[in-house]
Structures are given as structure tokens and as C-alpha cells.
N, C-alpha and C positions, 0 to 999 in steps of 0.2 A: 452509588449507581453507576460511575464509569466502570469500576472494577467488575460488577455484575454483567455489564454490556460486553465487556472484553472476555469475560469468562464464558459468555453465551457464544460469542463469536468463536473462541477457541474450540468449544464444544461442537458448534457446527461443522468445524474442519472435517471432523471424523464422520459426520453422516450427511453433509450436503454434496450434491454433485455439482462440480464446477463447470463453467463454460470458458473457452479459451478465447481471449481477446486478439492474441498475436504469439507467435513463437517463431524461433528459428532465426537463422542470420545473426547470431550473437545477441539477439534482443531477448529481453526477460519473457518468460511465459507468464501471462496474467490470466487468473481464474477467479470469477466472483464465487464466493464459497458460502456467503451469507446475505440475506437481503430481508429486512424485515421493517415494518412501520413501527414506529414508536407509539404504543397505545396512550401514553401520558403527555405527548407532544405533538398535537395535530401539526400535519404538514411535513413532520420530519422522519427520516428513515435512518436505519443503521445498515451500512453494508461492509462486508469484509471481503479483502482481495487478497488473494495469495500471490505473491511475486516470487518466481524461481528463476534463479540465474544460473546458467551453465557455467564452468570456469571461464573468467574473462567477460562474461555476459554484461550486458548494459541496458539501461532503459534511456531513450532519449530525453533530453530536457524537456520539461513539460509543467502544466499548471493544471489546477483541478476546479470544479465549479466553484463560484463565488461563495456559495452557501456552506462549502465543505469544510469541516474540522477533521483532521486526520490524526490517529495515534498509530504508529508503526512500531513493531517489535520483530527483531531479528530472531528467526527460530533456527537456523543453522548457517554456519560459515561466519563470514564478516561481510558488511557492506559499507562501501564509500559513498558517502551523501555530503550534498551542499545544497542550502536553501538561502535563496535571494543572494545577498552579496557575502554571505557568511564562509567562513572556512571550509574546506572539504575535510570532514570527520570520518573516522572509521568506527562502525558500530559492530560489536560482536554478539554471538549469539547470546540472547537474554538482555540485551540491551535495548532502549527504546527511544523514540524521537516524537516530536509533534510537528504538524504543518497547519498552519493557520489560514483561514479565508483570504485569498489573494496572493499567498506565497508562490514563488516560482522555484521549482525543484530542478536546479541547474546541472546537478551530478547525482546519479544514482546507478552504482555499479557493484559488480562483485569484486571484493578487494583481493581475491586470488585468482590466478591463472591455472590453478590445478584442482581446485575443489568446488563443487557447487555451493550456492548460498540460498536461502529461503527467508522471506519477509511476510509478515502478515500485516496488513494495513487496514485499519478500521475506520471507516468514514461515518461521521453523522452530518447528514445534509437534507436538502430539500428532497421530499418523496418524488417530485416530477422529474428530478435530474436523471437523466439516462446515460450520458457520456461522462464517465469518471475522470478520465485523464485527457488532456488536450496537448498533443506534441507541438514542441516548437516548431514554426513553418522555417 
């Protein structure tokens, strides 16, 4: 089931029109590329977000809605990531990681200062959630 959902999200990348959440200033460009209610799980949706990092780009420390389970796959380049009090790990193209409800994503950055990087994050969360990322204050 999860594999079908991820495949659907990847397929949607080719056809969906994204909307930018923010870009520039070294921050990652974030685009929602898929948004679909789950017909067999009332009250839940699957949303996919493309995160594009310029060389040296970052995302501020953040959390996600308490209902969100996230499966992220690096599509291009390499991403440095740390969740909760875990160590900083570098994920290369083709590698994946998960974030669980309540996790704090303390590090999310392009591992390269010379090459871009892209990440696809697939969320399963409550349908009424509109803010996918809550930056640290």
C-alpha cells in the first residue's frame, strides 16, 4: 500500500503544478506537488512536497503537524539531516528516511556547496491540516 502511494506521488511530480511556499536567501524552495484525500482512510490525506536546495541551501529547524507521518526520498544530490536528538546523517540520491508524529527536524540542508539537491517528502496526515511545516521560533 505504501509503495503504491509513493509511486502515485512520484508520478504526480510529472503532472502536478506546484505552489511555492518560500524561496531565496539560501532557504530551500518548497512546492506542494500532490494533495489527495485517502478514500479508504476517512479524515486522512497524502500530500507530497518537493524540497529543492540550491548549493549550500538549508531549511530552518522545524516540526510538522502532530498527525503527520513523513517518508522522504532524496532525488538528487545529498541532504544532511538530523531528527530529534539523533546524529546528523547524509542521505544520497535514492536513500530515504522517515519522520514520525511529534519529531523535530533540527537539521535539513544540502550537503554540497557546489551542487543542487532535491528531496521528495510524502506526508500522510489529517486532511484538515493546512500548514505542513512549522519553523522554529
